MIKOL-349151 format. One record per residue: residue in three letters; x, y, z of N, C-alpha, C in turn. Coordinates in steps of 0.05 Angstrom, whole numbers, padded with zeros to 5 digits, always signed. Layout:
BEGIN
(r "Ala", (X, Y, Z), (X, Y, Z), (X, Y, Z)),
...
//
This chain:
BEGIN
(r "Met", (-01691, +01760, -00853), (-01673, +01781, -00847), (-01644, +01771, -00845)),
(r "Arg", (-01627, +01786, -00856), (-01598, +01778, -00854), (-01587, +01789, -00828)),
(r "Glu", (-01564, +01777, -00821), (-01551, +01786, -00796), (-01542, +01815, -00797)),
(r "Ala", (-01534, +01824, -00821), (-01525, +01852, -00823), (-01547, +01872, -00820)),
(r "Glu", (-01572, +01864, -00826), (-01595, +01883, -00825), (-01605, +01886, -00796)),
(r "Arg", (-01599, +01868, -00779), (-01608, +01870, -00751), (-01593, +01891, -00736)),
(r "Glu", (-01607, +01904, -00718), (-01594, +01924, -00701), (-01580, +01910, -00678)),
(r "Pro", (-01556, +01920, -00672), (-01541, +01907, -00649), (-01555, +01913, -00623)),
(r "Val", (-01555, +01894, -00605), (-01567, +01897, -00579), (-01545, +01907, -00560)),
(r "Ala", (-01552, +01927, -00544), (-01533, +01939, -00526), (-01523, +01920, -00504)),
(r "Ser", (-01542, +01906, -00492), (-01535, +01888, -00470), (-01548, +01861, -00475)),
(r "Gln", (-01532, +01840, -00478), (-01543, +01813, -00483), (-01557, +01802, -00458)),
(r "Asp", (-01550, +01813, -00435), (-01562, +01803, -00410), (-01592, +01810, -00408)),
(r "Ala", (-01600, +01832, -00422), (-01627, +01841, -00419), (-01645, +01830, -00441)),
(r "Val", (-01635, +01813, -00458), (-01652, +01803, -00480), (-01668, +01779, -00471)),
(r "Val", (-01694, +01779, -00476), (-01711, +01756, -00471), (-01726, +01749, -00496)),
(r "Tyr", (-01723, +01725, -00506), (-01736, +01716, -00530), (-01762, +01703, -00522)),
(r "Val", (-01784, +01712, -00534), (-01811, +01701, -00528), (-01822, +01688, -00553)),
(r "His", (-01833, +01664, -00548), (-01844, +01648, -00571), (-01868, +01662, -00583)),
(r "Asn", (-01885, +01674, -00567), (-01909, +01687, -00577), (-01908, +01717, -00570)),
(r "Pro", (-01898, +01734, -00588), (-01894, +01762, -00581), (-01920, +01778, -00577)),
(r "Glu", (-01943, +01768, -00588), (-01968, +01783, -00584), (-01977, +01782, -00555)),
(r "Lys", (-01973, +01759, -00542), (-01982, +01756, -00514), (-01961, +01767, -00495)),
(r "Gly", (-01936, +01766, -00501), (-01915, +01774, -00483), (-01910, +01753, -00462)),
(r "Val", (-01894, +01760, -00443), (-01887, +01741, -00421), (-01907, +01745, -00399)),
(r "Thr", (-01928, +01730, -00398), (-01948, +01730, -00377), (-01954, +01702, -00369)),
(r "Leu", (-01965, +01698, -00345), (-01972, +01671, -00337), (-01996, +01661, -00352)),
(r "Pro", (-01997, +01636, -00360), (-02020, +01626, -00374), (-02043, +01623, -00354)),
(r "Pro", (-02068, +01618, -00365), (-02091, +01615, -00347), (-02088, +01591, -00329)),
(r "His", (-02073, +01571, -00336), (-02069, +01547, -00319), (-02040, +01545, -00311)),
(r "Pro", (-02033, +01556, -00288), (-02004, +01556, -00280), (-01993, +01528, -00274)),
(r "Asp", (-02010, +01507, -00274), (-01999, +01480, -00270), (-01983, +01471, -00295)),
(r "Asp", (-01987, +01484, -00318), (-01973, +01476, -00342), (-01946, +01489, -00345)),
(r "Val", (-01939, +01507, -00327), (-01914, +01522, -00329), (-01891, +01505, -00320)),
(r "Phe", (-01869, +01506, -00334), (-01844, +01492, -00326), (-01821, +01513, -00327)),
(r "Ala", (-01800, +01506, -00313), (-01776, +01524, -00313), (-01752, +01506, -00314)),
(r "Val", (-01731, +01516, -00326), (-01705, +01503, -00326), (-01687, +01520, -00308)),
(r "Val", (-01678, +01509, -00286), (-01661, +01524, -00267), (-01634, +01511, -00265)),
(r "Arg", (-01614, +01527, -00257), (-01587, +01517, -00253), (-01583, +01515, -00223)),
(r "Val", (-01578, +01490, -00213), (-01572, +01485, -00185), (-01545, +01472, -00184)),
(r "Lys", (-01526, +01485, -00171), (-01498, +01474, -00167), (-01486, +01466, -00194)),
(r "Gly", (-01490, +01482, -00215), (-01478, +01477, -00241), (-01493, +01457, -00258)),
(r "Gln", (-01515, +01446, -00249), (-01530, +01427, -00266), (-01557, +01439, -00272)),
(r "Gln", (-01566, +01435, -00297), (-01592, +01445, -00305), (-01613, +01424, -00299)),
(r "Thr", (-01636, +01434, -00288), (-01657, +01416, -00280), (-01684, +01428, -00289)),
(r "Lys", (-01701, +01412, -00301), (-01727, +01421, -00309), (-01746, +01415, -00285)),
(r "Val", (-01761, +01436, -00276), (-01779, +01433, -00254), (-01807, +01441, -00262)),
(r "Leu", (-01826, +01428, -00249), (-01855, +01434, -00253), (-01866, +01441, -00226)),
(r "Val", (-01892, +01449, -00225), (-01905, +01455, -00200), (-01908, +01429, -00184)),
(r "Asn", (-01901, +01430, -00159), (-01902, +01407, -00140), (-01885, +01384, -00149)),
(r "Asp", (-01863, +01389, -00161), (-01844, +01369, -00171), (-01823, +01363, -00150)),
(r "Val", (-01814, +01338, -00148), (-01793, +01330, -00130), (-01768, +01324, -00146)),
(r "Ile", (-01746, +01338, -00140), (-01722, +01334, -00155), (-01699, +01326, -00136)),
(r "Arg", (-01679, +01314, -00146), (-01655, +01307, -00130), (-01632, +01323, -00140)),
(r "Val", (-01618, +01337, -00122), (-01595, +01352, -00129), (-01573, +01345, -00109)),
(r "Glu", (-01549, +01356, -00113), (-01527, +01352, -00094), (-01533, +01366, -00068)),
(r "Lys", (-01517, +01360, -00048), (-01522, +01371, -00021), (-01521, +01402, -00022)),
(r "Leu", (-01541, +01414, -00011), (-01543, +01443, -00009), (-01537, +01451, +00020)),
(r "Asp", (-01529, +01476, +00024), (-01522, +01485, +00051), (-01546, +01497, +00066)),
(r "Phe", (-01568, +01483, +00066), (-01592, +01493, +00080), (-01603, +01470, +00097)),
(r "Glu", (-01619, +01478, +00117), (-01631, +01458, +00135), (-01655, +01445, +00121)),
(r "Val", (-01662, +01421, +00131), (-01686, +01407, +00121), (-01711, +01423, +00130)),
(r "Gly", (-01729, +01427, +00111), (-01754, +01442, +00117), (-01753, +01471, +00110)),
(r "Ser", (-01729, +01481, +00103), (-01727, +01510, +00097), (-01735, +01514, +00067)),
(r "Gln", (-01746, +01538, +00062), (-01753, +01545, +00035), (-01731, +01562, +00023)),
(r "Ile", (-01723, +01554, -00001), (-01701, +01568, -00015), (-01711, +01581, -00040)),
(r "Leu", (-01696, +01600, -00050), (-01703, +01615, -00074), (-01682, +01610, -00095)),
(r "Leu", (-01690, +01599, -00118), (-01672, +01594, -00140), (-01676, +01616, -00160)),
(r "Glu", (-01656, +01633, -00163), (-01658, +01657, -00181), (-01645, +01652, -00208)),
(r "Asp", (-01630, +01631, -00211), (-01616, +01626, -00236), (-01635, +01610, -00254)),
(r "Val", (-01655, +01623, -00265), (-01675, +01610, -00282), (-01667, +01614, -00311)),
(r "Leu", (-01661, +01593, -00325), (-01651, +01595, -00353), (-01674, +01596, -00373)),
(r "Met", (-01697, +01584, -00367), (-01719, +01584, -00386), (-01745, +01580, -00371)),
(r "Val", (-01766, +01593, -00381), (-01793, +01590, -00370), (-01811, +01584, -00394)),
(r "Gly", (-01829, +01565, -00391), (-01845, +01558, -00414), (-01871, +01545, -00406)),
(r "Ser", (-01889, +01544, -00425), (-01915, +01531, -00422), (-01923, +01523, -00450)),
(r "Pro", (-01947, +01510, -00454), (-01955, +01503, -00481), (-01959, +01527, -00500)),
(r "Asp", (-01964, +01551, -00488), (-01969, +01575, -00504), (-01945, +01592, -00511)),
(r "Tyr", (-01925, +01592, -00493), (-01902, +01610, -00498), (-01877, +01597, -00486)),
(r "Thr", (-01854, +01609, -00494), (-01829, +01601, -00483), (-01812, +01626, -00480)),
(r "Ala", (-01800, +01630, -00457), (-01781, +01652, -00452), (-01754, +01641, -00446)),
(r "Ile", (-01735, +01647, -00463), (-01707, +01638, -00460), (-01690, +01662, -00452)),
(r "Gly", (-01676, +01659, -00430), (-01659, +01681, -00420), (-01631, +01680, -00432)),
(r "Arg", (-01619, +01703, -00432), (-01591, +01705, -00442), (-01575, +01719, -00421)),
(r "Pro", (-01563, +01708, -00401), (-01561, +01680, -00394), (-01584, +01670, -00377)),
(r "Ser", (-01599, +01688, -00363), (-01621, +01678, -00347), (-01645, +01697, -00352)),
(r "Val", (-01669, +01687, -00346), (-01693, +01703, -00349), (-01695, +01723, -00327)),
(r "Glu", (-01700, +01748, -00333), (-01701, +01769, -00313), (-01727, +01766, -00297)),
(r "Asn", (-01726, +01773, -00272), (-01749, +01772, -00254), (-01763, +01745, -00252)),
(r "Ala", (-01749, +01724, -00258), (-01761, +01697, -00256), (-01748, +01684, -00232)),
(r "Arg", (-01766, +01672, -00215), (-01756, +01659, -00191), (-01771, +01633, -00187)),
(r "Val", (-01757, +01614, -00175), (-01769, +01588, -00168), (-01766, +01584, -00138)),
(r "Tyr", (-01788, +01580, -00123), (-01786, +01575, -00095), (-01787, +01544, -00091)),
(r "Ala", (-01769, +01535, -00074), (-01767, +01506, -00069), (-01765, +01501, -00039)),
(r "Thr", (-01773, +01478, -00030), (-01771, +01470, -00002), (-01754, +01445, +00000)),
(r "Ile", (-01735, +01445, +00018), (-01718, +01421, +00021), (-01733, +01402, +00039)),
(r "Glu", (-01738, +01378, +00028), (-01755, +01358, +00042), (-01738, +01339, +00058)),
(r "Glu", (-01716, +01329, +00047), (-01699, +01310, +00062), (-01671, +01311, +00051)),
(r "Glu", (-01653, +01302, +00068), (-01625, +01299, +00061), (-01618, +01270, +00062)),
(r "Ala", (-01613, +01258, +00039), (-01609, +01229, +00038), (-01579, +01223, +00032)),
(r "Gln", (-01571, +01200, +00041), (-01544, +01190, +00035), (-01547, +01162, +00023)),
(r "Cys", (-01530, +01157, +00003), (-01531, +01131, -00009), (-01513, +01111, +00007)),
(r "Glu", (-01516, +01086, +00000), (-01500, +01066, +00014), (-01471, +01068, +00006)),
(r "Lys", (-01453, +01060, +00024), (-01425, +01060, +00017), (-01419, +01038, -00003)),
(r "Ala", (-01403, +01045, -00023), (-01396, +01025, -00044), (-01368, +01015, -00037)),
(r "Leu", (-01365, +00988, -00038), (-01340, +00975, -00033), (-01326, +00972, -00060)),
(r "Ile", (-01303, +00984, -00063), (-01289, +00982, -00089), (-01265, +00963, -00084)),
(r "Phe", (-01264, +00941, -00098), (-01243, +00921, -00094), (-01230, +00917, -00121)),
(r "Lys", (-01203, +00920, -00121), (-01188, +00916, -00146), (-01168, +00893, -00140)),
(r "Lys", (-01167, +00874, -00159), (-01149, +00852, -00155), (-01129, +00851, -00178)),
(r "Arg", (-01104, +00848, -00172), (-01083, +00844, -00192), (-01070, +00817, -00185)),
(r "Arg", (-01070, +00799, -00204), (-01060, +00772, -00199), (-01029, +00773, -00195)),
(r "Arg", (-01020, +00761, -00173), (-00992, +00757, -00167), (-00976, +00783, -00167)),
(r "Lys", (-00988, +00805, -00159), (-00974, +00831, -00158), (-00972, +00841, -00129)),
(r "Gly", (-00984, +00826, -00110), (-00982, +00835, -00082), (-00999, +00860, -00078)),
(r "Tyr", (-01020, +00863, -00093), (-01036, +00887, -00093), (-01060, +00883, -00076)),
//
């Protein structure tokens, strides 16, 4: 099909592209195979079931459950749903397990005979 033959879409936000149109967007029989790509603080992260990820500091307490609604893609071995810009009605629930801090880095710069 050429681009001119396609019908224009009224709202690009409502478009969801599905890899297997016969099945539609449904959960597979084994939900352990499902993955999602979510946007957290401007960075895209691929998450799986019971996956541990590291992100920048969030404004939530340790042990609280959060809802990530900015899901860019949902997929499994059978299908893939890509959102424009995000997949509608797709959510990822996550629990904050710990808040870690890295060691302080000592930055030393030396300039010979410059009094620096």
